[in-house]
Structures are given as structure tokens and as C-alpha cells.
C-alpha positions, 0 to 999 in steps of 0.5 A: 607490186605484189610482195615477193616471198623468199624461195624455199631452200630445199636442202634446208627443208630436207634437213628439217625433215631429217631432224624430225625423223631422228627425234622420233628415233631418239626420245631423250633428245639430240644435242645441238653439238651432235646435230651440228656434226651430223649435218655439217652445219654450225651450231648457230645454224642448228639453233636457228633450225631449232627455233623454227621447228619449236615455233612452227611444228604444233599439234591439233590444239596449237601446242608445240611438239618439239622443244629446246632443253638445257642451255649453252653447250648442253642444249638439246632438241627433243619431242614433247607430248604423250606420243613418246611417253612410254618409250622415253620413260623406258629409255630414261629408266634403262639409263638409270639402271645402268648408272645403278649397276656401276655401283655394283660393289655397294650391292651388299651394303645399305646403299645397295639395298636402297638402290634396289628398293628405289629401282623396284618401286620406280618400275611399278610406276611405269606404264605397261609398254615401258615395263615390257621394253625393260624385260630382261634388262639385267641381261642387256646392261652389265658392268665389270668393276675393276678391283672394287673393295668389298664393303659387305662387312662394313654395312652397319658402319656405312649405315651410321655414316649415311645418317650422320651425313644427312643429319649433319651429326659429328662422329667419334671414330677410331681410324687406322692409317694405311701406313700402319701404326696405332689407331687414332681417335677422331671427333670428325665432321663428315662433309662428303662421301666420295666414291673413287676407283671402287672405294668409299672415302669420307671427306671432312674435318677432324679435331686432330688437325686443321684442314679437310682430310680423307678417311678410307671407310674400310679403315674406320675400326669403330664409329659412333655418333658424337655428343657435346658436353651436355650429352646432346647430339653434336651437330655441325654446319657445312662451311660456307662456300664448301665444295668437294670438287675443290679438294680433287680438282687438280689432284691426281686422285685423292692424295694432294700435294705441291703443284707439279708440271708433269710431262710423259712421253708416250712410247707405244702407238697402242697406248696413245688411243687408250690415253686420248679416249680418257679424261685422265686429268682436267689439265691434260694436253697431248702435244706432238713433237717434231720427231712424231712422238706424243707428250702428255702434259699435266699440271697436278697437285701431288704425284703419289698416285700419279706414280702408281698410275705411270708404273702400271704402263711399264715401259710405255710411258717415260717421265720427262719431267719433273726430274725427281719423279723420273728418278723415282720411277727409274728406281722402282723399275730397277727394283722390279727387275731385280725382284724378277731376276732373283730366284723365286723364294721356296713355297713352304706350303708345298712341303706341308708346312703352315706358317703361323703367327 
């Protein structure tokens, strides 16, 4: 009795064709999650399709033209081979350029100069078709930074910090706290340079106390390489198991504090899509109440920076808990209202007087 072959499933064949077509339009590849959403299939089915395509679609010499990259949730299906080389390279170079532009506030520093030099050299290695596709790239990708700090005056300081990070050399520095007071000297082991909201911070350990602390780069008034008792360069080793994310995960920003359960009532329908579209905190949850309103819940370490963020929403976010944070926000709103209701202070400059100190 002749063997009966399984009849072809035409919807599956059409899906195969659509996937291959999409891959030719997307040189960087397509994630399994995106394919699952596009075709309304489970990721398990997409994985089976991917295995079939990677095995059966080959070129003239029997090599596969489709491959699976990544693992777990980051798996992607993409084309291989020289046919898409120039377009794929241009696509990747454009992605890199846009990432560089997000660091626009560092343009006047040695970091910015290093980025520009790297980009210029990278462009020279691209094939002519890729270079043509990148023509006018500065007009196709643009970044609008939000209130970044100006690090132009700190170029020499940043240069020394970068060298200390790479060579694991301890620093001797003078630092002025934001709250004021006399500058304080530190012998400081710099572990990590952190970018946060358009600012640079140095994460490391000081001889002035235990634990790991942050220093704002612009408030470092003087810095030089430290030396040991023999006059030799003082080096340090990164602590075993040290990870910088450990000092930010759970903290709302950089300022750490006690673990606090926070609940915020979203009082504006316009604010809800804005909040939901952003990764505000790793623990964030949006819970809809019986009255239809939505509460944002988080478990944070410290509320100092959270307080300032809540204030930026004015009346559109209401603190439900903790009670101490609710009272603090209410006090600040009252002070702001009092300031607005008072008559504006006269401007001495309009009368031709110049205040001096």
C-alpha cells in the first residue's frame, strides 16, 4: 500500500511566503513575538515555522538563507548571506547613529569627540551602497534632549575620570554637595559612570564612609589621580559580584531610601496613556478600581526623587499612600499656591539698579 503523504496546509504555506517577504523588507530580522502578533499564531507555532524555514530554504550550495538568532524572548528570524549585506549594514549604522545622538549633551566633551571619531571611521568601512543610503542621515534622525546638563566646561575632568575607570585607578577629588556646605575631600574608587536624565554621575566607594555612593560630575571641583604611600599610582579592584544595576533597581532615580509602597491615583484621562506608555519603575502596576479610576502602584526605595516627579503632574496625580508622602505633597502644593497668590516682587533691574554681591 503506497505511503500517504500529508496534504499541504495552504494557509500555512501562505504564512511561510509572507514571513519570507517580510524578512526581505526587514534586514535586521523580526522577533518571534512580532511574528506571532502579525499572524495571530502562538510563538510555539512561529518557532516551528522558523525551524522549517531555516532547514528547508537554502541557496545554490546548500547553505541556509534564513537563520534564528537570540534565545528565549529575544529570538528573531532573519536573512543571511551577501544579498542584503549593504542594506542591513546601513540599517544597523542608522540605528547606531540614532543611539549616539541621544548622547547629544556630551558633544562638547571627550566622550562626544570619541563618538564622532568612531562614527567617522565606521562610515569609511561601509560599502558604497550603504554609504549612499546614509546620505543626509543627520536630517533623518534628530534628538531633542530634555534639560540636559552642560559638560563643556568639564572636559578635562571627564577625560581623567574616563582614564581612571579604564585603568581602575583611585582618584583624589574635592566634592561640593548640592545642599551646600564646605567642599569635602575624597579618596575615591570609581566603579561606574552613570548617565541619568541628561546628567553624569560617578558611582563608587569613598574613604569618607562605608557603602557605595554617587557623585555628580559637575560638582567635582578638583580631581587628580591618587597615589599610595610609596608615591606609586593607587589602583583598586572592582568588588566581586558588583553590579551597578543593584544600586538603581527599585530606587526611583539615584537617591536611595527605605522600601516604600506607593499608590497614586491618576486623576486625568489624558495622563493615563502617557504613564502607561513609559517604564516608570520596575515594579509599576496599573490597577483599575470599581469606580473606573486607575491607581499606579509601585514599591520604591526612597521617595525624594519620586516627590519631585509627582509634583510635575500638578493636580493630575493624587498620592493615596503612604500618608507621609501625601502630606508632603499637599504641603508643597499649598506653598506653591501661596507663592502664586502673593503680589510679584518688584524687579530692581527695571529701575536701573543692578544687584551685586
